[in-house]
C-alpha positions in Angstrom: 124.3 103.6 87.3 123.1 104.8 90.7 120.9 107.8 90.0 117.7 105.8 89.8 118.4 104.7 93.4 118.3 108.4 94.6 122.1 108.2 95.3 124.2 111.0 93.8 127.3 110.7 95.9 128.8 107.3 96.6 132.3 106.1 97.5 134.1 102.8 97.1 137.1 101.9 99.3 139.6 99.1 99.2 143.2 98.5 100.4 144.2 95.5 98.3 144.7 94.7 94.5 142.1 91.9 94.9 139.7 94.5 96.2 140.4 96.7 93.2 139.6 93.9 90.8 136.4 93.2 92.8 135.2 96.8 92.6 136.3 97.4 89.0 132.8 96.9 87.5 131.5 99.8 89.6 134.4 102.2 89.0 135.2 102.1 85.3 134.1 105.2 83.3 131.1 104.5 81.1 132.1 104.3 77.4 129.3 106.7 76.3 130.6 109.3 78.7 134.1 109.0 77.3 132.6 109.6 73.9 130.8 112.7 75.1 127.3 111.1 75.0 125.1 109.8 77.7 122.4 108.4 75.3 121.4 104.9 76.2 123.8 104.4 79.1 125.7 107.5 80.2 125.7 107.1 84.0 127.3 108.4 87.1 130.1 106.1 88.4 131.0 105.5 92.0 134.0 107.4 93.3 136.9 105.0 94.1 139.3 105.9 96.9 142.6 104.0 97.2 145.9 104.2 99.1 148.9 105.4 97.2 150.3 101.8 97.0 147.4 100.8 94.7 147.8 103.5 92.1 149.8 101.4 89.6 147.2 98.6 89.8 144.3 101.0 89.4 145.9 102.5 86.3 146.4 99.0 84.8 142.7 98.3 85.4 141.8 101.6 83.8 139.8 102.7 86.9 138.7 106.2 87.8 140.1 106.8 91.3 141.3 109.3 93.9 144.0 108.8 96.5 143.6 109.3 100.2 146.9 110.1 102.0 145.7 109.6 105.6 144.7 106.6 107.7 141.5 104.9 106.5 139.9 105.8 109.9 140.7 109.5 109.4 139.5 109.3 105.8 136.1 107.9 106.9 135.8 110.4 109.7 136.4 113.3 107.4 134.1 112.0 104.6 131.3 110.3 106.7 128.8 113.1 106.0 130.1 113.9 102.5 128.9 110.6 100.9 125.5 109.0 100.9 127.0 105.5 100.8 130.2 103.6 101.0 131.0 100.3 99.3 133.9 98.7 101.1 135.9 95.7 99.8 137.4 95.1 103.2 137.1 92.6 106.1 133.7 93.1 107.7 135.2 93.2 111.2 137.6 96.0 110.1 134.6 98.0 108.6 132.6 97.6 111.8 135.5 98.9 113.9 136.1 101.8 111.6 132.5 103.0 111.4 131.5 102.3 115.0 132.6 105.7 116.4 130.9 107.5 113.5 127.4 106.1 113.8 124.8 108.5 115.2 121.3 107.8 114.0 119.9 105.5 111.3 117.9 108.4 109.8 121.1 110.2 108.9 123.9 107.7 108.8 125.0 106.7 105.2 124.6 103.3 103.7 127.6 101.0 104.2 128.0 97.9 102.0 130.7 95.3 102.5 131.9 93.1 99.6 134.4 90.2 99.9 137.4 90.2 97.5 136.0 87.2 95.6 132.7 89.0 94.9 130.8 86.1 96.5 128.7 88.3 98.8 127.6 91.9 99.2 126.3 92.7 102.7 124.1 95.6 103.6 125.9 96.4 106.9 124.5 99.8 107.8 121.7 102.1 106.7 119.8 99.3 105.1 116.4 101.0 105.1 116.6 104.8 105.5 120.1 105.0 104.2 119.1 103.0 101.1 121.7 100.3 101.8 119.5 97.4 101.0 118.5 98.8 97.6 122.1 99.7 96.8 123.2 96.2 97.7 120.6 94.6 95.5 121.7 96.9 92.7 125.4 96.3 92.8 125.3 92.6 93.5 124.5 91.5 89.9 127.1 93.9 88.6 129.7 92.3 90.8 128.3 88.7 90.4 127.7 88.6 94.2 124.9 87.3 96.4 123.1 90.1 98.2 122.8 89.6 101.9 120.0 91.6 103.5 119.3 91.0 107.2 116.4 93.4 107.8 113.2 91.7 109.0 111.0 93.3 106.3 113.1 91.7 103.6 112.5 88.2 105.0 108.8 88.9 105.1 108.7 90.4 101.6 107.2 93.5 103.0 108.1 97.2 102.3 110.0 98.7 105.3 107.8 101.2 107.2 110.5 103.8 107.2 111.0 103.7 103.5 107.4 103.0 102.4 106.8 106.3 100.7 110.1 107.0 99.2 109.1 105.6 95.8 106.3 108.1 95.5 108.3 111.1 96.9 106.4 111.2 100.2 108.0 113.0 103.1 108.6 111.2 106.3 106.8 112.8 109.2 106.8 112.3 113.0 106.0 109.3 115.1 107.4 106.2 116.8 109.0 104.6 113.8 110.9 102.0 115.9 107.8 100.6 117.6 105.7 100.6 114.4 108.5 98.9 112.5 108.8 96.3 115.3 105.1 95.5 115.1 105.4 94.9 111.3 108.4 92.7 111.8 106.4 90.5 114.1 103.5 90.5 111.6 101.2 92.1 114.2 98.1 94.0 112.9 99.1 97.4 111.6 96.3 99.9 110.7 96.9 102.0 107.6 94.7 105.1 107.1 95.6 106.6 103.7 93.9 109.9 102.9 96.1 110.9 100.0 98.8 109.7 97.7 99.1 106.6 95.4 97.6 103.3 96.6 99.7 101.3 94.1 101.8 99.9 96.9 98.7 98.3 98.5 98.1 96.2 95.4 101.5 94.6 95.4 101.7 93.2 99.0 102.0 89.5 99.8 98.7 87.8 100.6 99.6 87.3 104.2 100.5 90.9 105.0 99.5 92.3 108.4 98.1 95.6 107.2 94.5 96.6 107.9 93.3 99.4 105.7 90.8 102.0 106.8 88.8 101.4 109.9 88.1 97.6 109.9 87.6 97.7 113.7 84.4 99.5 113.2 83.1 97.0 110.7 83.3 93.8 112.8 85.0 94.2 116.2 84.8 90.5 117.0 86.6 89.3 113.9 89.4 91.9 113.7 92.5 91.3 115.8 93.5 94.1 118.1 95.6 96.8 116.4 99.2 97.1 117.4 100.3 100.1 115.4 98.9 102.8 113.0 100.3 104.5 109.9 98.8 107.7 108.6 99.3 108.7 105.0 97.9 112.2 104.7 98.7 115.9 104.1 97.4 116.6 107.6 100.0 117.3 110.3 99.0 115.2 113.3 100.4 115.5 116.8 100.9 112.2 118.5 100.8 111.8 122.3 104.2 110.4 123.5 102.5 108.2 126.1 100.0 106.6 123.7 99.6 102.8 124.0 99.2 102.6 120.2 102.4 103.7 118.4 101.8 105.8 115.3 103.8 107.3 112.4 102.9 109.5 109.5 103.9 109.9 105.9 103.0 113.1 103.9 102.4 112.7 100.2 103.3 115.9 98.4 99.8 116.8 97.1 99.4 120.4 98.2 99.9 123.2 95.7 100.2 126.6 97.2 98.9 129.5 95.2 100.7 132.8 95.8 99.9 136.4 94.9 102.1 139.1 96.2 103.1 142.7 95.9 106.2 143.4 93.8 109.4 142.8 95.8 107.7 141.3 98.8 110.1 139.9 101.3 111.0 136.2 100.9 110.5 135.8 104.7 107.0 137.2 104.4 106.1 134.7 101.7 107.4 131.8 103.8 105.6 133.1 106.9 102.3 133.3 104.9 102.6 129.7 103.7 103.6 128.4 107.2 100.7 130.4 108.8 98.2 129.0 106.3 99.3 125.4 106.9 99.5 125.8 110.6 96.0 127.2 110.9 94.5 124.4 108.8 96.7 121.6 110.3 98.4 120.9 106.9 102.0 119.6 106.8 104.6 121.8 105.3 106.3 118.7 104.0 103.1 117.8 102.0 103.7 120.8 99.8 104.3 119.8 96.2 105.1 123.2 94.8 104.0 126.8 94.4 101.8 128.3 91.6 101.3 131.9 90.6 100.7 134.3 87.7 103.2 134.4 85.0 103.9 138.1 85.7 105.4 136.8 89.0 107.8 134.4 87.3 110.7 136.7 88.1 109.6 137.7 91.6 112.9 137.7 93.7 111.4 136.6 97.0 109.3 133.8 95.4 112.2 132.5 93.4 114.5 132.5 96.3 112.1 130.6 98.5 111.1 127.9 96.0 114.7 127.3 95.1 115.7 127.0 98.8 112.8 124.6 99.5 113.2 122.7 96.2 109.6 123.4 95.3 108.7 123.6 91.6 107.2 127.0 90.6 104.3 126.8 88.1 103.4 130.1 86.4 100.1 130.5 84.5 98.9 133.2 82.1 95.9 135.3 83.2 93.9 133.9 80.2 94.2 130.5 81.9 93.5 131.6 85.5 90.4 133.8 84.6 88.6 130.7 83.4 88.7 129.1 86.9 85.8 129.4 89.2 86.9 130.5 92.7 85.1 131.4 95.9 86.6 134.8 96.4 87.2 136.6 93.0 88.3 140.2 93.0 87.5 142.9 90.4 90.4 144.9 91.7 92.8 142.1 90.9 91.2 141.5 87.6 91.7 145.2 86.6 95.3 145.0 87.6 96.5 141.7 86.1 93.7 140.4 83.9 92.2 137.7 86.1 89.9 138.0 89.1 92.0 135.5 91.1 95.7 134.6 91.3 96.3 132.6 94.5 93.1 130.5 94.4 93.0 130.0 90.7 96.7 129.2 90.4 96.5 126.6 93.2 93.5 125.0 91.6 95.1 124.8 88.2 98.3 123.4 89.6 96.4 120.8 91.5 94.6 119.6 88.4 91.3 121.5 88.7 89.5 118.6 90.3 86.2 119.3 92.0 86.5 120.6 95.6 90.3 120.5 95.4 90.7 124.0 97.1 91.4 123.3 100.7 92.4 126.8 101.9 90.7 129.9 100.6 92.8 132.9 100.0 94.3 134.6 103.0 96.0 138.0 102.8 99.0 138.1 105.0 101.1 141.0 106.3 103.6 141.2 109.1 105.2 144.1 110.8 108.8 144.5 109.9 108.5 142.6 106.6 107.9 144.3 103.3 104.8 143.8 101.1 101.6 141.7 101.3 101.0 138.1 100.3 97.9 136.3 99.3 98.0 132.5 99.8 95.6 129.7 99.0 96.1 125.9 99.0 94.6 123.2 96.8 95.1 119.4 96.9 96.0 117.3 93.9 94.7 113.8 93.5 98.2 112.6 92.5 101.4 113.4 94.5 104.4 115.2 93.1 107.2 112.7 93.1 110.0 115.2 92.4 112.1 113.0 90.2 112.6 112.6 86.4 111.2 109.3 85.4 113.1 106.6 83.5 112.2 103.8 81.2 114.5 100.7 81.4 113.8 98.5 78.3 115.2 95.2 79.4 115.9 92.0 77.6 115.8 89.0 80.0 117.2 86.4 77.7 115.8 82.9 77.1 114.4 82.4 80.6 117.1 81.3 82.9 118.4 83.9 85.5 122.0 82.8 84.6 121.5 84.0 81.1 120.5 87.6 82.1 123.2 90.1 81.9 124.4 91.7 85.2 123.3 95.1 84.0 119.8 93.9 83.1 119.5 92.2 86.6 120.6 95.5 88.2 118.1 97.5 86.2 115.2 95.1 87.2 116.1 95.1 90.9 116.5 98.9 91.1 113.4 99.9 89.2 110.3 101.2 91.1 108.0 99.3 88.7 108.4 96.2 86.6 106.0 95.6 83.7 105.9 92.6 81.4 104.0 89.6 80.1 102.9 87.5 83.0 105.0 84.4 82.1 108.2 86.5 81.8 107.5 88.2 85.1 107.4 84.8 86.8 110.7 83.8 85.2 112.5 86.8 86.8 110.6 86.9 90.1 113.7 86.0 92.2 115.2 89.3 91.1 112.2 91.3 92.4 112.4 93.0 95.8 110.0 93.7 98.6 107.9 96.9 97.9 108.4 96.8 94.1 105.3 97.5 92.0 104.9 94.6 89.6 102.3 94.7 86.8 102.0 91.5 84.8 99.7 91.8 81.7 98.4 89.2 79.2 100.4 88.4 76.1 98.1 90.3 73.8 98.4 93.6 75.7 101.8 94.9 74.4 100.5 98.3 73.6 98.8 98.6 77.0 102.1 97.7 78.6 103.9 100.4 76.7 101.4 103.0 77.5 101.3 102.1 81.2 105.1 102.2 81.4 105.2 105.6 79.8 102.4 106.9 82.0 104.3 105.9 85.2 107.7 107.2 83.9 106.1 110.6 83.0 104.9 110.7 86.6 108.5 110.3 87.9 108.9 106.6 88.5 111.7 104.3 87.2 110.0 101.6 85.1 111.6 98.4 83.8 109.7 97.0 80.8 110.9 93.4 80.3 110.9 91.3 77.2 112.2 87.8 76.7 115.3 87.4 74.6 116.5 90.8 73.4 114.0 93.6 73.9 115.0 95.2 70.6 114.3 92.0 68.6 110.5 91.6 68.3 110.4 92.9 71.8 109.0 95.9 73.7 111.8 98.4 73.0 110.6 99.3 69.6 106.9 99.7 70.7 107.8 101.9 73.7 110.0 104.1 71.5 107.3 104.4 68.9 104.7 105.3 71.5 107.0 107.9 72.9 107.5 109.4 69.5 103.7 109.5 69.0 103.4 111.3 72.3 105.8 114.0 71.1 108.7 112.9 73.4 111.6 115.3 73.5 114.2 112.5 73.7 115.2 113.3 77.2 112.2 113.1 79.6 111.5 110.5 80.6 115.0 109.1 80.2 115.4 105.8 78.3 118.0 103.0 78.6 118.0 99.8 76.6 119.5 96.7 78.2 120.3 94.0 75.6 119.5 90.4 76.2 120.5 87.0 74.7 118.0 86.6 71.8 116.1 83.5 71.0 118.1 82.9 67.8 121.3 83.1 69.8 120.1 80.8 72.4 118.9 78.3 69.9 122.2 78.5 68.0 124.2 77.9 71.2 122.3 74.7 71.9 123.0 73.0 68.5 126.5 74.3 67.5 127.4 77.1 65.2 124.6 77.5 62.6 124.8 81.3 62.3 128.5 81.6 61.2 127.5 83.2 57.9 125.0 85.8 56.8 121.6 85.2 58.4 118.2 86.9 58.9 115.3 86.7 61.3 111.7 86.6 60.0 108.6 86.5 62.0 105.8 84.4 60.4 103.1 86.2 62.4 100.9 88.3 60.2 99.2 90.0 63.1 101.2 93.2 62.5 102.9 92.5 59.2 100.9 91.7 56.0 101.3 88.2 54.8 102.4 89.3 51.2 105.3 91.3 52.8 106.3 88.2 54.8 106.2 86.1 51.6 108.4 88.6 49.8 111.0 88.5 52.5 111.0 84.7 52.6 111.6 84.5 48.8 114.4 87.0 49.1 116.1 85.1 52.0 115.8 81.8 50.1 117.2 83.3 46.9 120.0 85.0 48.8 121.0 81.8 50.5 120.6 83.3 54.0 120.5 81.2 57.1 117.0 81.9 58.3 115.7 82.1 61.9 111.9 81.9 62.0 110.0 83.4 64.9 106.4 82.8 65.7 106.3 80.0 63.2 103.0 78.4 63.9 99.9 78.8 66.1 96.7 76.7 66.6 94.9 78.8 64.0 97.8 79.9 61.8 99.4 76.9 60.2 100.0 77.6 56.5 102.8 80.2 56.9 105.4 77.6 58.0 104.5 75.4 55.1 105.0 78.3 52.6 108.4 79.1 54.3 109.6 75.5 54.0 108.5 75.1 50.4 110.0 78.4 49.4 113.4 77.5 50.9 113.3 74.0 49.3 113.3 75.7 45.9 116.8 77.0 46.7 118.4 74.4 49.0 118.5 70.7 49.6 115.9 68.8 51.6 118.9 67.6 53.7 119.6 71.2 54.9 120.0 71.1 58.7 117.1 72.6 60.7 117.1 73.3 64.5 113.8 73.4 66.4 114.3 75.0 69.9 111.7 75.7 72.6 111.8 76.9 76.2 115.6 77.1 76.1 117.5 77.2 79.4 114.3 76.2 81.2 113.2 73.0 82.9 111.0 72.0 79.9 113.6 72.7 77.3 113.1 70.9 73.9 115.8 70.8 71.2 115.5 68.9 67.9 118.0 68.7 65.1 116.3 67.7 61.9 116.3 68.6 58.2 114.3 70.9 55.9 112.6 67.9 54.4 111.6 66.2 57.7 111.0 69.2 59.9 107.2 68.7 60.0 107.6 65.4 61.6 108.3 67.2 64.9 106.1 69.6 66.9 106.3 73.3 66.1 104.4 76.0 67.8 104.5 79.7 68.7 107.2 79.2 71.3 109.5 77.3 68.9 112.5 79.1 67.3 113.4 77.5 63.9 116.9 77.9 62.4 117.3 76.7 58.8 120.8 76.5 57.4 122.1 77.8 54.1 123.3 75.6 51.2 126.6 75.0 52.9 125.3 74.1 56.4 125.8 70.6 57.6 125.6 68.4 60.6 128.5 66.5 62.1 128.5 64.3 65.2 125.2 65.8 66.3 126.3 69.4 65.8 124.9 72.0 63.4 127.7 73.7 61.5 127.7 76.5 59.0 131.1 77.1 57.5 132.5 80.6 57.6 135.0 79.9 54.8 138.2 79.8 56.8 139.0 76.3 55.4 138.1 77.3 51.9 135.1 75.0 51.7 132.5 77.5 50.5 
């Protein structure tokens, strides 16, 4: 539930039965976990802490909980650094008094969210940006049915916060005057962005009136460019900023550097670390810009190398000599070739890990030794065109229902708001825009580009992003879920990476049925009349079978400007097996401002407009209308 927000350790606290009921949606164990499976929904749940007096109520609500046996103040003091965030169903004043003595620095304080017992509001109280409180608030609010309350200036401006700008892409936050740069942004003052590395996707999804100036516009036309008030560097270079500078600056470091390592057997870990730090320091590269380490496969069990990469959380890529010997390097060695089968280890491994792009080698090999440390280390550094995000990507396949926000499930809303990227047909994106948050990457594609949407979503998820692919209605009924899964299968997906979750939605046939009564009370089927992907003879066969079987029939994509005969064939086929008085519902743009609903008959249905956006429900031989309602008997009253 919370892993896609980069939270792995969250606590919920309340002192009242009403608070327990409020927090229950966050603290119940997931059904799939109980069944020993996490496919399609096994998630981490938040840890609920309660006073002993609430244990009976917690058991009645079937909540997972732990009991604290101290005062609430002592509990928070002891656990303040143990949890990344706290969701408190308590009076906001009480929470403020409890946490005030514990607050130290916004860069390290946990997120604190306050929810009222009626679940009307969820307030991001503390750690909104760097603590992730704003994103956590936006995620839990739909699950609780609450209105998120975010008071940070960047949210009101629909701009990404400076101090969390690079988190989506795994960038590391560097030094600088973050407070002054953030203040300049909140006042919409001109902020220069000089981006030398990392994804520029974030730039393409800013509001039109953003205050960022990219590159060096002051050198293009000094008279038309307002005076810069702050600067953001996005680069693998480590810059030192003067503390008395009139222009406040900050720096983000995308993880684009791959360090190639060759070393003597059993070289000290400290020597390997020293060699990497020395190479970075001498070339002004940031240690925090390191994506990972690459070497020869013979070194895959090197103790010092394994210890260092594990401690630094750096991935270790190991390559066979057959791969490395094909790489052109500036300083090959015949001695190395004779020993391990490739003329280069450090340089070649760094280049391969970085994608073997032209001129990607930034630091030629350096041989490093140090008195008192065992062994010798060769180090080289290459720069990748794409940063290493460091997370396992996820695909959220989301059904958004008929079009009204009120008809989207809480889980689907939470998935959309928490995703790094939202991809969908442009019209459907507009319908869910109120759920989107500042800084999200939103890619709206035309209606005919379903495959492109699937491929793009998979590409971004494989990179490490969490991507929500939205479909109207239910994503698994003529929606994007099937296409994405098919494309994953074609790509040789292992079923685990990227992770996939499917969020159901209210389908078009359900929405249409809800507006006219109870037409689907007996066996029914859905048939799309579009022959774009299904041969027309196959559709004809299914229509005949549905007519003969006396199924209630829901028709999708019934008619377009150029495709008009299919709906005629469907009507005529059904008339062979049921009366012309059979009820028919025509529904379009349901739960939207331009909603259209018509209740007619099989014989008269063509007297009313039908197009691609119309859902048609045709009753069976027992369906009827009564007092303006469409009813299909189930048989309880014996009238079948």
